[in-house]
N, C-alpha and C positions, 0 to 999 in steps of 0.2 A: 414414450422413457427408457435407455435402456443403460443395461447393467454395465460400470467395466468393476475391472481385478487392478489393485494398483499393493501393488507389493511397497512396507513400510517397515521399518524395528520395532521390533513389540515397543521399545518409552517411545515413538512420535504417536501409535494408536494409543497407547495407555492416554497421552498427552492430544490427539484428536480426538482419546470417547468426552475426555476433563473439563475441554473447555466448552464442548455442546451440555453437556448436562449443567454445566451453572449456568448457562445457558434456555435449559428447557427446551433445547433441540434431539434430532437424532445425532449419530456422527453424519451419517450423512447428509443432513440436511443443511450440520454448519458446515462442510466443506462443499456446500453449493454453496454456503453464503458467503464466504471468502472469499470464492472465483468469482461469484460473481462483483463485486464490491472491484476486484483488484483490476487497479485495469492495463491494457496493453501498455506497448511504449509510444505506440501510433496512435492510442487515444488519449495517453499522455498528453503527447504531442499538441493532438486537437488541442490539447486543453488550455492549456502553460494560452499562451493569446487570450484567451479572454479571462483567466486569471489575473497578466500583466494588467490588463486594462483595467477593471474591475478594483487592481487596488490599487491604480490612479488616480481611479474615477472619489475610489470610494474612501481610501485609505492612508494614500501616502501619495501627494500630486505629483513633487520630486521623483520620486523612484526613480532612478538611472538604469541605462544595460550594464552600469559593470558593478551594479545592487547586485541586480538578474541573475550577473553570472556569479559570483561574487555567493549569493543562493544552491543557486545548481554544484556549485563547490561543495558549500556546506553541506548539502543532498547526498550528492555521493560520495563523501566521506562516511558518514551517519554507515550509509547503505552498506558500504563495505567494509566498515568496523574501524571504522579510520581513527573515527570521533564520537563521543562521547558513548553511551552506556549499551551493549547489547544484553538482553536479555537468553 
């Protein structure tokens, strides 16, 4: 296992420590868990067709491409802080 130093602000460091402690983890273990659970754009692109197929097969057989596009736009707006409430 390699050690890496990342310079972050004190408030971010303190928040990481608090989040880790709330989960009974070290800061290192928490960061590793978050990074491992966060998909890359490539991974997300690979998952999308499978997810759409699952939704059509099990939840909403009449899901249209327009529905998918609208959902993707909604997700992008949330991620950009243009919709919903950011913490």
